[in-house]
N, C-alpha and C positions, 0 to 999 in steps of 0.2 A: 736471697735464700742460699743455704748451703746446697752444694751439688746434689742431684738426685741419686748419686752413688750411695749415699747414706741410706736410702730407702731399700729395704729388703722385702718386707711384706707389710702392707698397710692395714691399719685398723682405725676406727673412729671411736673416740671416748666420749661418753655422755657427760653432762654436767648435772649436778655437782659430782665431783669425784670423792671417793670415800677414803678416810684416813686408814692406815694399815692396821692399827690396833694389834690384835693377836692373829690377824689373818695370815695363814701360812704362805699365801702367794706373795706377800711382801718379801719374806725371807727367800723364797724361790727366785724372785727377781734380782735380789742382791747377790745370790749365788751365781746367777748367769753373768752378772757384771764381773764378779771375781774371776770366773773362768775366762772371760774375754781379756781381762787385765793380765792374767797369768798365761795367756796365749794357749789355753787348752781348748782350741777350737773343735777338736774331735769330740770332746766331752759335751759341748753344746749341741753339735750336730746329732749326736746320739740320742738327744732328747726331743728331736723334732718329730712332728706327725709325719707319717709316711709320705703324704702328698707334698709336704714342705721339704722333706729330706730329698725327694727326687729333683727338686728345683734349686736347692741351696747346698753347695758342696763346702767342704772344709776350706778349700782354697779360696772360694768366693767370700766366705765369712772372714777369713784372714785378711783378704784384700780390703773389704769394707771397713774393718776395725782399724787396720793400720793407716788406711787413707783418712779416716776420721781424725786420727792423731796428727796426721800431716796438715789437716785443715785447721784444727782448733787447738793444737798444742797438747802438752802432757795432761793426763788426768790429775786433778787436785784432791777432790773430796766429793762425797755424796751429800747433797743438800737436803733431800727429803725422799721419802718413798710413800706412795699411795696406791690404792687398789680400786679398780672400777670394772663393772661388768660390761662386756661388749661382744656382740655377735656370738653369744653362747659361750664365751670364755671369761675368765677372770684375768684382768690385765694389770700387771704390776708396772707402775711407772716410777722408775728410779731417776731422779733428777740429779745430774752430775755437773759439777763445776770443773771445766777444763781451763787451760791457761787463757784461751781467747774466746770462750763462749760457754753458755750453759746449755746442756744437751739432755733431752729426755730419752732414756733407754726404755722402750715399751716392750714388754714381753707378755704375750697372751698365752694362758694355760687352759687346756681343756679339762674335762672332769677327771681324766686319768692322769693329769699332771704333765702331759706332753705339750710341747711348744707348738702353737698353731699360728703364731704371728710374732714377728720380730721387727722392730723399727727403731732407728736412731734419728732424731730430728731436733731442731732448735726448740728449746723448752717453752711450754705455755704455762708452766707453774706460776702461781701468784708471786712466789719469791723471786722468780726470774725476770719479771717485767711489771712495770706499773700499769695501771688501768689506762685504756685508750681515752684520750681527750680530743675532741674535734679540733681541726686546725682553725686558726683565727680567721681564715678567709671563708669558712663555711658560715652561711647566714641561715639559721634555722627557719626563719619566717619565709625564706625564698623557695622552700621545697617541702615535699612530703615523701615519706617512705612507706611502701606497701609490700607485704609479703606476696610472692607469686610462685608459680611452679613452672619450670622449664621442662618441656617434654611430657606434659600431663597426658595420660592415656597411652603412653608408651611403656616399654619395659624398664626405662631408666628415668623416671621422674625425679627432678632435682629442685629442692627448695631454693629460693632466691629472693632478691630484693629489687624492687623498682624504685628508683629515686627520681621523682618527677618535679620539675619546676612549678611554682605556683602560677596560676593564670590559665587562660583558655587554650593556649597552644594554637596550632599543633607545633610540637617541639622536635628538633632533631634528637636522635638517640644514639648512644654509644653502648655496644655490648662489650663487656670486659672478659678477656680470655686469659686464664691463668698460666703460670709457669709450671715447671715440672714438680712432681711430688703431690701429696694428698692435700691440696690447698682448700681452704674454706673460701666463701664468697668474698671476703675482705682481703684475701691474700695475706693473712696474718703471720707475722714473725715476732713473737713476743707481743709487746704493746704496739708495735708498728703495723699499720694496716694500709698498705699502698693503695689497694683498690677502694677502700672506704674513703680515703683522702680524695681520690679522683672523683668518686661518686658525689660526695658532698660539695667539693669544689666546683665541679662542672655544673651540677644542678643549680648552684648559686649563681651561675653565669648563664642560665637558660638552656642548658643541655641536659636532657634526660639520660639516665644511666641504668643499665640492667646488668646485674651481677648475680652469680649463682654458685652453689657448692659444686666443686669439681667431682666428676664421676668416681675418681679414685678415692675420694674422701667419703662419699655417700654410699658407695657399693664396693668396698675394697675386696671382700671375699668373692663376690659375684664376678667382678671384672677379672680378678686373678684366675678364675676358673675358665676363662676364655682362652683356649690354647693358641689361637692364632690372632691375638689382639694386636692392634697397631694404633698409631696416633689417631686414626679415624675413630676408633672406639673410645680412646682416652679423651680426645679433645674435640675433633672436628665436628662429629655428629651433634654434640651438645651445643656447640657454638651456632651451628645452623638452626637448631631447634630454638635457641634463644632469639635469633634474628626473626624467625617465623612468628614467635610470640610477640615480639616488638611491633611487627607490622600490623598485628590485629589489636593493638592496645590503644584505647581511647586517648586522645590528645597527643598522639605521636604522629609525626609526619612520616608516613610509610615510605616516601620517596627519598628520605634523608636518614637512612640507617647506616651506621658506621661500625666497624669492628676494630677494637684495640686489643692487641696481644702483647703480653709481657713475657720476656725470656722465651721458654718453649712456645708459648702462645704467639710471640712475635715471629718466631721461626716459621710457624704454621700459618700466619696471616695470608701469605700468597696462596696457599692451598685452599683456605677458606674463601678468599676472593675469587679463585677460579671456579669454586663450586657454586657460588652465588654471584653472578655477574650484575645483579640488580643492586648490590651494595653501593652506596653513594661514595664511600671512601674507606681507606685502610690505614691503620695507625700501628706502627711497630715501635715498641719500647724495649730496648736492649735485646734485639732479636739476634740470636747466634747464627753465624754462617758456617762455622766449622762443624764437623760432626760432633755429636754429643760425647762419644768416647774420646776423641782427641781433646775436647775441651776439658774433660776430667783429668787427662794427663797434664795438660797445661796448668790447670788450677793446682794440682798437687805439686808441681814444680815451683810455681809462684809462691805458694804458702811455705814450702820448705826453705825458700831462699829469703824469707822476710827478715831473718836475723843476720843476714849477710853471709851465710855459709850453708852448705848442704852436707850434713854428717852422714855416715854410712847407713844408719837406720832410715833416714829420710830418702836417701838414694834407693834403698831397697823398696820403699813405698812407691817411688816414681817408677822404678823398673817393673813392679808388680802391676801398676796401673797401665803401663805401656804394653805389658804382656796380655792383659785382658782386652785392651783396645785392639791388639793384633788378632786375638781370637775372634772378636766381633767382626773385624774386617775380613776374616777368612770364612765366615759363615756362608753356606750355600742354600739354595731353595730346599734341598733335601733335609736341612735342619729345621725347617718350619714345622710347627706342630709338635716337636719333641718337648718333653717336660723340662729339659735343661734351661736354666735361667742365666742370663749374662747381665751383670750390673743391675739386677732386679727386674729384668724384662726378658720376654721370650725372644727366640730367634726371629719370629715373624715381625716383631716390632722393629728390630734393627734392619732387617732386609727391606722393610717398607721405606725406611729413611735413606737407604743407600742410594747415592747418586742424586739425592734431592738438593738442589741449589736454589735456596729461597730468593736471592736477588734476581737470578735468571728467570724464575717463574714470574716474579713480580714485574719484570720488564715486559712480559708478554700480556699483562693485564691492562685494561683500559681505565680502571679506577684511579683517581688521584690518591697520593699517599703522603703520609707524614712519618718521618723516621726520627726517633729520639734516642739519645745515648748519653749515659753518664761517663765522664772521662776518667773517673776513679774506679770504674767497674773492672774487677779482675776476673769475673766469671764470663762476661761477654765484653770484649775489649774494643778499643778504638780500631783495631785491625779488622774486626767484624764490621764496624761502622763504615770503614773505608771501602769495604766490599759492596755495601749498599750504595754508597756514593758513586763508586766506579760503574755499577750497573745502571743506576737510575739518574745520575747527575745531569745527564743531557736532557732530561724531561722537564718541561716547565710546570707540570702539574704535580711535582714531587718536591716537598720541603724538608730540609734537614736542620735539626738543632742538636748540639751537644752542650753539656753543662760541666764546667770545670770541676766543681766540688762534689758532684753526685756519684753515688755508688750504684750497685746493681738494683737496690730497692728504690732508687731515685731519692735517697736521703742524703743530706749534706754531711761532709766530714773533712778531715785534713790528713795529709800524709798518705803513705801507702795504705790502701784499703785492706781490711782483714775481717774475718767472721765475727770477731768480738764486737765490732761497732754495730752489728745488727741488733744487739741487745740494748743499745742506747735509744731511748724514745725520741722520735722525731716525726716530721711530716714531709710529704712531698712539697717542695717549695711552690709558692704561688706563681712563679714565672712559668713553671711547667703547666699548671692549670690554665694559665692565660694563653700560652702558646697553643695548647690543644683547642680551647674554646674559640680562639680567634680563627684558627684554621678551619674548624667545623663551620663556623658562621660564614666563611668565605665560599663554602661548597654549596652553590645554589643550582 
C-alpha cells in the first residue's frame, strides 16, 4: 500500500457509486484537484469545515500533495469522476492517472459546500483494476465463508468474514490485522486482495481465518473525533475483540489462536501478544521497525531516486517530509489532545508510538513467532527484517522467511519496486501460504 501519509481524513464510500451526470459536486471535486495541481493550497484550506481546518494546515496539505507526487510521479490525466453519498456528505471521487499509479482523490462536501473529508488513495475504480479472481491454490470445496461481527455489543462493531475449513475440526485460527490506512477486510489495493488470498489459501490447508473491516474504514468520522486516539483505538482493541470472538466460535480450537499482522499490523503484533498471553503464536508480515515518520522520509527519498537522480522539486519533497518528521519527533505530552494533526494523526497517536521497539517487545514474549518479509519491499525493508532477526534470531521458537521477488503486498515482481506495480493484478504466492500453514500446524 502507499504510505499512510496520503491519508488526510477518511471516509467510506457505499456501492454502487453514482455517475456524475449534472451533479455539481463532480465539478467541485475537479475544482479541488485543479487547485492542488496549481499549488493553491490556501484556497483548498479556506473551503474546509471549521473542525477539519483546525486539524489540516496549508503546510500539511502541501506536504501531502507534493509527497504524493514523489511517490507516484507526475499527474497525467483525469480518468473519471463519480459522486456518492457518505456520512451525510456528497463525495466526489476523481480518479487520476499519475505516472506510476492510479489514485482516487475523494472530496466530501457538506450541504453548505464545505469540505468535510479529503482523501488520496490507490484507486478502486473499475477502470483502475480488474475484478478479483481467487488464486489457483484456493479450493472452494475445502472451506466455507460466513459473515460475522467483531465487537458485537460494543461501541465499535465491525463486519467481517470467517473462512472455515470443511470438516468437524477443531481447527487452528489466524486473525488478520491490517496495515495503515482505511483498509477493508481483504486489504484491497485495486484488484489485489492480500488478506483474501491468505484467507482462501490457508483455509484450503485446514487453517481457519478471521478478517474484518478496519475501524478507520467503518467509523472514519467517529474515530477522527477521538482527540486522544492511539493505535490501541485504531488497531489493538479490535484485534483483541476478534481473538475473543474466535475463541467462542464453533469448530475452532480455542487453544490454537494466532494473530497475523501486516505492515502497521505487523509492527503492533508484539503489543497484541503482550495484551493476550494466551495466544498460541504471532506472525509478522512486513513489520516495520523504524518509526512511521522516518519510514515516510525514507520512502520519499527512495521514490525520488528511482529515475537515477533527485531533482530540486524532489529534494524539496524530501526536505518537507524530514521537516514534518522532526516536528513529530519534537512533540511533548503537552501537545496531546490538541486539534493539530501531523501526517493525518493527532499528537497522542505519535506520542504513544514513541520509543516503541517492536523486536525488543517481541523478545520479552513467550509466544513462538513467524517473521515474513518481501525482499523487494521499499516501504518496509530488509533493514527492518534484519532488526527482527537480530533481536529474535537466537530463539529456537522463531522462524524467519524472506522472499526475493515479493513487494510490500507480498506480490511478485521484478526490478526496483514502485507504487505502479500495486495496480497489476496478482496473488500472494503459494509458497507464502505453505510457509504459514506449515508453521501453524507445527504449533501444538
